[in-house]
N, C-alpha and C positions, 0 to 999 in steps of 0.2 A: 685947661692945659692942652696945648696943641699936641697932635699925634706925632710921635717921633718917626723919622724915616725908617722903614722896615725892609727896604729892598737892599740886599747885601752888596751888589755891585755899585750902587749909588753911594752907599756908606764908604766903601773902599776908595772910590774916586775922590770923595770929599776929604777923607783922611790924608790921602797922598797929596792933594792940592794944598792942604794946610801944613805940609812939611813933615808929616809922620812917615817913618821909614818902615817898610814891610820886611820883617825878619823871617818870614816864612813860617812853616809849621806843618803838621800832618793833617789834623782835623780842624785846626783853628789857625788863622793867620795872626801873628803877633806884630803889633804896630808900636814903635817906640819913637819918642821925641825927648830931646834933652830937657831935664828938669821935670818930667811928667811920668806918672806911673804908666806901665805898658797897658795897651788895650788889646784884648783878644777878641777876634771876630770869627764866629763859626762859619764854616764853608757850606752854607745853605743859601739858596736863592732868596728865600723870605725868612726873616727872623721874627721871633715872637715879640709882642709889644714890650714885655719886660726887659728882654735882652737889648732891644733897640733903644729903649729908654736909658739903660745903664751905659751903653756905648756913648750915647749923646751926652750924658752927664759927665762921663770921664773925659770926653773930648772938649767939654766946655761949650756945647752948643745950646745950653739952656739959658 
C-alpha cells in the first residue's frame, strides 16, 4: 500500500484543486463538496499516517 500524503499544506492544496470548499474552523478545517461527506483536516504541519490515510480515503484518492 503506498504511503498517504502527510504534509497538511499539500493535502489542503489538493482538496481545493479538486473542488472542495474550505468552510474554516478553529482547530480543524472543514472541507465540503456537494454529494460528499465533509472532511476535517487538523491544522498541523505534519499529520499522523492514520489521519492522512483517512483523509485520502474520504477524498477518494485510493
